[in-house]
C-alpha positions in Angstrom: -10.7 -5.6 24.1 -11.8 -9.1 25.8 -10.1 -11.0 28.7 -6.3 -11.9 28.4 -7.3 -15.5 27.7 -8.5 -14.6 24.5 -4.7 -13.0 23.5 -2.1 -15.6 22.4 1.4 -15.6 23.6 3.0 -14.3 20.7 0.4 -11.4 20.9 1.3 -11.2 24.6 5.1 -11.0 24.1 4.6 -8.3 21.3 2.4 -6.4 23.7 5.4 -6.1 26.2 8.0 -5.5 23.2 6.1 -2.7 21.8 6.3 -1.3 25.4 9.6 -1.4 25.3 10.0 -3.1 28.8 11.5 -5.7 30.5 9.5 -8.5 32.1 10.7 -7.1 35.6 9.2 -3.6 34.6 6.3 -4.9 33.2 5.4 -6.8 36.7 6.0 -3.5 38.1 3.9 -1.2 36.2 0.9 -3.6 36.5 1.3 -4.3 40.1 1.8 -8.1 39.8 4.5 -10.8 40.2 7.4 -11.5 37.2 5.7 -15.0 37.9 2.2 -13.9 36.1 3.7 -11.9 33.5 5.8 -15.3 32.7 2.4 -17.4 32.8 0.7 -14.7 30.7 3.5 -14.6 28.1 3.2 -18.5 28.1 -0.2 -18.9 28.0 -0.9 -20.3 31.6 -3.6 -19.7 33.7 -3.4 -16.4 36.0 -5.2 -15.9 39.3 -8.2 -14.2 39.2 -6.6 -10.6 40.9 -3.6 -10.9 38.2 -6.0 -11.4 35.5 -8.1 -8.4 36.2 -5.3 -6.2 36.7 -3.8 -7.8 32.9 -7.3 -7.2 31.7 -7.3 -3.7 32.9 -4.1 -2.8 31.6 -5.3 -3.7 27.9 -8.2 -1.1 27.8 -5.3 1.3 27.6 -2.0 0.4 26.6 -2.9 -0.3 23.0 -3.5 3.5 22.7 -0.4 4.6 24.1 1.6 2.3 21.8 -0.4 3.2 18.8 0.7 6.6 19.4 4.3 5.9 19.8 4.2 4.4 16.4 2.3 6.9 14.7 5.5 9.2 16.3 7.7 6.7 14.4 6.1 5.9 11.2 5.6 10.2 10.6 9.5 10.4 11.4 10.6 7.4 9.3 12.7 9.1 6.2 15.6 8.2 4.1 18.9 9.0 5.2 20.8 11.6 4.0 22.1 9.9 0.4 17.8 9.2 0.1 18.0 5.3 0.9 16.0 3.9 3.5 17.8 1.4 6.0 16.8 -1.7 6.1 16.9 -1.8 10.1 14.6 1.3 10.3 11.9 -0.9 7.8 12.5 -3.8 10.1 11.6 -1.6 13.6 8.9 0.0 11.6 7.2 -3.1 10.8 8.0 -4.8 13.9 6.4 -1.4 15.8 3.4 -1.8 13.4 2.4 -5.5 14.0 3.0 -5.2 17.9 0.2 -2.5 17.7 -2.0 -4.7 15.7 -1.0 -7.2 18.2 -1.4 -5.2 21.1 -4.9 -4.3 19.9 -6.1 -7.8 19.8 -6.4 -7.3 15.6 -3.5 -10.0 14.7 -4.2 -13.2 14.9 -7.0 -16.5 14.3 -9.0 -15.5 17.9 -11.8 -12.9 17.3 -11.7 -10.4 20.5 -14.8 -10.9 22.8 -17.3 -8.5 23.8 -19.0 -5.6 21.8 -17.0 -4.5 19.4 -17.3 -0.3 19.3 -16.6 3.1 17.7 -13.1 3.3 19.5 -12.0 0.3 18.0 -13.0 0.7 14.7 -10.9 4.0 14.9 -8.0 2.0 15.9 -8.5 -0.4 13.0 -8.3 2.4 11.0 -5.3 3.9 12.6 -3.5 0.6 12.3 -4.6 0.4 8.4 -2.9 3.8 8.1 0.3 2.8 9.8 0.7 -0.3 7.8 0.1 1.9 4.3 3.0 4.1 5.8 5.3 0.9 5.4 3.7 0.3 1.9 4.4 3.7 0.3 8.2 3.7 1.7 9.2 -0.1 1.5 7.1 -2.3 -0.9 4.1 -4.6 -0.3 6.8 -7.5 -0.1 7.6 -5.9 3.2 4.6 -6.7 4.9 1.9 -8.4 2.6 1.7 -11.8 5.1 1.0 -9.2 8.4 -1.8 -7.3 6.5 -3.7 -10.1 5.6 -3.7 -11.3 8.6 -4.6 -8.4 10.1 -7.4 -7.8 7.4 -9.0 -11.2 8.0 -8.8 -10.7 11.8 -11.1 -7.6 10.7 -13.3 -9.0 8.7 -14.1 -11.8 11.0 -14.9 -8.9 13.8 -18.6 -8.7 11.2 -19.2 -11.8 12.5 -19.1 -10.9 16.0 -21.2 -8.8 18.4 -21.3 -5.4 16.5 -24.2 -3.0 16.9 -26.3 -1.4 14.1 -24.6 1.8 14.6 -21.2 0.1 14.3 -21.8 -2.1 11.2 -21.5 0.2 8.4 -18.5 2.1 10.1 -16.5 -1.4 10.4 -17.6 -2.5 7.0 -15.9 0.5 5.9 -12.8 0.0 7.8 -12.9 -3.6 6.7 -13.0 -2.5 2.9 -9.6 -0.2 3.6 -7.5 -2.6 5.1 -8.7 -5.4 2.8 -8.2 -3.3 -0.1 -4.6 -2.3 1.3 -4.2 -6.3 1.9 -5.3 -6.7 -2.2 -2.6 -3.8 -3.4 0.4 -5.3 -1.2 -0.3 -8.7 -2.3 -0.6 -7.6 -5.7 3.2 -5.4 -5.1 3.9 -8.5 -3.8 3.5 -10.8 -7.2 0.4 -12.5 -5.7 -2.1 -12.0 -8.1 -4.4 -14.6 -6.9 -4.3 -13.4 -3.4 -5.1 -9.7 -4.6 -7.7 -10.9 -6.1 -9.2 -12.5 -3.1 -8.6 -9.4 -0.9 -10.3 -7.0 -3.2 -13.3 -9.0 -3.9 -13.6 -9.0 -0.3 -13.4 -5.2 -0.3 -15.8 -4.7 -2.7 -18.1 -6.9 -0.7 -18.0 -4.4 2.4 -17.7 -1.5 0.6 -21.3 -2.1 -1.5 -22.4 -3.5 1.8 -21.5 0.0 3.9 -23.2 1.7 0.9 -19.7 3.6 0.0 -19.5 4.1 -3.6 -16.8 5.9 -3.7 -14.7 3.5 -1.9 -15.6 0.8 -4.3 -14.7 2.6 -6.9 -11.0 3.1 -5.6 -10.7 -1.0 -5.1 -11.9 -1.5 -9.0 -9.3 1.2 -9.7 -6.9 -1.0 -8.3 -8.2 -4.0 -10.0 -8.2 -2.1 -12.8 -3.9 -1.3 -12.1 -3.2 -5.3 -11.7 -5.3 -5.7 -15.1 -2.6 -3.2 -16.8 0.3 -4.5 -14.8 -0.6 -8.1 -16.7 -1.3 -6.3 -20.0 -5.0 -7.0 -19.9 -5.7 -3.8 -20.6 -9.5 -4.3 -22.3 -10.2 -5.8 -19.2 -8.7 -2.9 -17.2 -10.8 -0.6 -19.4 -14.2 -2.1 -18.9 -13.2 -2.3 -15.0 -12.7 1.5 -14.9 -16.0 2.3 -16.8 -17.7 0.2 -14.6 -16.6 2.1 -11.5 -17.6 5.5 -13.2 -20.7 4.2 -13.7 -21.4 2.8 -10.1 -19.9 5.9 -8.5 -22.0 8.1 -10.8 -22.7 11.3 -8.9 -20.8 10.6 -5.6 -17.3 11.3 -7.6 -15.4 13.5 -6.6 -12.9 15.5 -8.6 -9.7 13.5 -7.4 -11.7 10.1 -7.8 -12.8 11.3 -11.4 -9.3 12.3 -12.2 -7.8 8.8 -10.9 -10.6 6.9 -13.2 -9.7 8.9 -16.0 -6.4 8.8 -15.9 -6.2 4.9 -15.4 -8.5 4.5 -18.4 -6.2 6.6 -20.8 -3.2 4.4 -20.0 -5.2 1.8 -21.1 -6.5 3.3 -24.1 -3.1 4.5 -25.0 -1.4 0.8 -24.6 -4.3 -0.8 -27.0 -3.6 2.2 -29.6 -6.5 4.1 -29.4 -4.6 8.0 -28.9 -7.4 10.4 -29.7 -9.3 9.0 -26.5 -6.4 8.5 -25.0 -5.5 12.1 -24.6 -9.3 12.8 -24.5 -9.2 11.0 -21.1 -6.1 12.6 -19.8 -7.6 16.2 -20.4 -10.7 15.1 -18.9 -8.4 13.7 -15.9 -6.4 17.2 -15.6 -9.8 19.2 -15.6 -11.1 17.2 -12.7 -8.2 17.2 -10.5 -7.5 21.1 -10.8 -11.5 21.0 -9.4 -10.2 19.2 -6.4 -10.6 20.2 -2.9 -8.4 17.6 -1.1 -9.5 18.7 2.5 -13.1 17.4 1.1 -11.5 13.8 -0.7 -12.1 10.6 0.9 -8.6 9.9 3.4 -7.7 7.5 1.0 -7.5 9.6 -1.8 -4.2 11.5 0.0 -1.9 9.1 -2.3 -3.4 10.6 -5.5 -1.5 13.9 -5.8 0.2 16.0 -8.8 2.7 13.5 -9.1 -0.2 10.7 -9.6 -1.7 12.9 -12.4 2.0 13.6 -13.9 2.8 9.8 -13.9 -0.7 9.0 -16.0 0.7 11.2 -18.6 4.2 9.9 -18.6 2.2 6.3 -18.6 0.2 7.5 -21.8 2.7 9.1 -23.9 5.3 6.5 -23.3 2.8 3.7 -24.4 2.0 6.1 -27.7 5.9 6.4 -28.1 6.1 2.7 -28.2 4.1 3.0 -31.5 5.1 6.5 -32.4 8.2 7.4 -31.2 7.3 11.1 -32.0 5.5 11.1 -28.6 9.1 10.3 -27.1 10.0 13.6 -25.4 6.6 14.1 -24.2 6.8 10.6 -22.4 10.4 11.7 -20.8 8.9 15.3 -20.1 6.3 13.8 -17.8 7.6 10.9 -16.2 10.4 13.4 -15.0 8.1 16.1 -13.5 6.3 13.0 -11.7 9.4 11.9 -10.2 9.9 15.7 -9.5 6.5 16.3 -8.0 6.6 12.4 -5.9 7.6 13.5 -2.1 10.2 11.7 -0.5 7.9 9.3 1.6 6.9 7.7 -1.4 9.7 5.6 -2.4 7.8 3.4 -4.6 6.5 5.7 -6.8 9.5 7.2 -7.3 11.6 4.1 -8.3 8.3 3.5 -10.6 8.8 6.5 -12.4 12.2 6.0 -12.8 11.7 2.9 -14.3 9.6 4.6 -16.9 11.9 7.5 -17.3 14.5 4.8 -18.3 11.9 3.4 -20.9 11.1 7.0 -22.2 14.8 7.6 -22.4 15.6 4.7 -24.7 12.4 5.3 -26.6 13.2 8.9 -27.5 17.1 7.9 -28.7 18.6 8.8 -25.9 20.5 5.4 -25.1 23.3 7.3 -22.8 20.9 9.1 -20.5 18.8 5.9 -20.3 21.6 3.7 -18.9 22.7 6.3 -16.4 19.2 6.6 -15.2 19.1 2.7 -14.9 21.9 2.2 -13.1 21.0 4.8 -10.5 17.6 3.1 -10.7 19.1 -0.6 -9.8 20.7 0.5 -6.7 17.2 2.3 -5.6 15.4 -1.3 -6.4 17.3 -3.7 -4.0 16.1 -1.7 -1.2 12.3 -2.3 -2.1 10.5 -5.4 -1.5 8.4 -5.1 -4.6 8.1 -7.7 -7.3 6.0 -5.1 -9.0 9.0 -3.0 -9.3 11.2 -6.1 -10.2 9.0 -7.0 -12.9 9.0 -3.6 -14.5 12.8 -3.2 -14.6 12.8 -6.6 -15.8 10.3 -5.4 -18.7 12.9 -2.6 -19.8 14.6 -5.1 -22.1 11.6 -4.5 -24.6 12.7 -0.8 -25.0 16.4 -1.0 -25.3 16.3 -3.8 -28.3 16.8 -0.7 -30.7 20.4 0.4 -29.2 21.6 -3.1 -28.0 24.8 -2.7 -30.7 25.9 0.2 -27.8 28.3 -1.6 -25.3 27.1 0.1 -22.3 23.2 -1.0 -23.3 24.4 -4.7 -23.8 26.0 -4.1 -20.1 22.7 -2.6 -18.6 20.9 -5.2 -20.3 23.1 -8.5 -18.4 22.7 -6.2 -15.2 18.7 -6.7 -15.8 19.0 -10.4 -16.0 20.8 -10.3 -12.7 17.6 -8.2 -10.7 16.1 -10.3 -7.7 13.2 -9.5 -5.6 14.3 -8.3 -2.2 13.2 -10.9 0.5 12.6 -9.5 4.2 
């Protein structure tokens, strides 16, 4: 992965930290002097002998560290009360960042030498690790680190890459830029999200990966929905469907149809929205998840139920008779989401709180909302914070109740968590 002079002092220290060794232990393992390790970490020149030993060490250490933190990511879970500890989040994020640094894939310097398939595999593995942190803790916890990683990976396309490797690297680049856009969106940095998604879309199109391009356009549509630009969301989803064509898998079809249904409901086109929901459900029932792209793993039964919840909630805002169905489907979504997908669970608890207010069950809504507020504080997601604060629009009819007024006051105090 290039010679040691291409590594910043920050990355070198991250490498040793990730390996959980003191300077003395590190020097002993590599067979160099303690002074050599100090010089390495402080960016000073090395002797040719020490440089060759350190360079050789780089070829294997990143994979060793990556394996360690893959295990950590898989085992990182909620505590007994279902709440993720802040220290676990910090440890996991520091570990993944150290892996990226140890691989020479975090910073402004592009690794020198030929970039091969093994390196692409490492990029994709690190992207997966970052995605696991995003699912559990929110994009605000890591959007800066993912942005740096994504831009370094993009820069690799200007380096020495064979014609065989380039399409695979383009796809890996599109995947990490999609994640960078999603974490920026979740953190409330909408301009950065758009920039990353445009880059992701270009890379996916260049790689001739129509399915990944559809996934990226779905993300763009979700941002439009969050900003209440539902007409733009519908047009974006339809463009994605048109371009992916026969390459769409059943899960991708369900994802796009469900997203369109949500915006159609918000626009008051209830019959069209329900028709899209039926189409989404039919497509999902045909999906063989072993044949779907890896990045579609997020789209499970919980996502399908959540789409129903969103559609019926928007319809209920215009016709309260749909309120009970909004409550039913959002409850189903919460039950279906796995414990590792903390943010999606919280977002649907927000939706359930809204649905209960709309359905005329303010006491249950306040109980759900108060539980929700304690969980929100453990996420670093401006998107979640926005949704929570927007609960005020659905409680208006019940504002005369003291408990509802107290809850509304609590909403004004909700602030995003800063890592």
